[in-house]
N, C-alpha and C positions, 0 to 999 in steps of 0.2 A: 306600548305606551311610553316606555323610557326612551325609545328611539325618537319619538315625536318631540319629547321634551328636549332631547339633545339637539335636534335640528332647530328648534325655536331658540334655544340658548345660543347656539353658534350664529344664528342670523343677527341677533342683537349684540353679540360679543365676538366679533370676528377675530381671527388671529392677526397679529400686527407684525408683518415682516419688515425688515429694514428697508427704508426708502432708497431708491436708486438716485444717483447724482443727476441723471438726465430726466427726472420725473416731470410730468406736466403739472404746473401749478395753477390752481383754481382760486378764484375769489368769490365770495358770497355777497350778493347785494341784498341786504335786509337781514335782520336777526330773527326771522320767523321760526316758529316751532317745528315746521316741516323740515328744515335744513339738516338737523342731525340724522333723522331717519332717511331722508332722501339722498344726501350727499356725504355727510361726514362719516357715518357708520360704514357705508360701502367702501369709501376711500381708504379706510383703515386696513383693509385686507388686500389692497392693490399696491405693490411696491412702486408702481410707475405713476402714482397720483399723490399730490400733496395739496392740502387745503391751506393756502398761503395767507389769505387775508379775508376780513369781513368789513363791510361798511353798512351803516344804517343811518336813518335820519336822526335818530337819537344816539349821539356818540357814547353816552354812558351805557345804553343798552347794548351797543356793539362791543364795548369793553367787557361787559359781563358775559356776553355770549362767547367772546373769544376765550375768556378765562375758563369758562365751564366746558368748552369744547376743544381746548388745546389748539386754537387757531393762532398762528404765529404773529400776525400783524392786525392792527385796527387802523383803517383809513378814515380820514376826516369827512370825506364826501364820496359820492358815487363817481 
């Protein structure tokens, strides 16, 4: 039972190794609720991936999303 809890914990809280200088940078189009689970959380454990920017139709929503998910930039449009 404790092994299962540990696996679930590590799935949602992956280790965060230092990012490589030549990492691939991704941008997210839309500040949807699926993005943290589908892209941001998995990217945390991969040193070769950086979530660089987010853009959304509502700029304020994109800013809130970036702040809560540690995204580096907010773009004004797609």
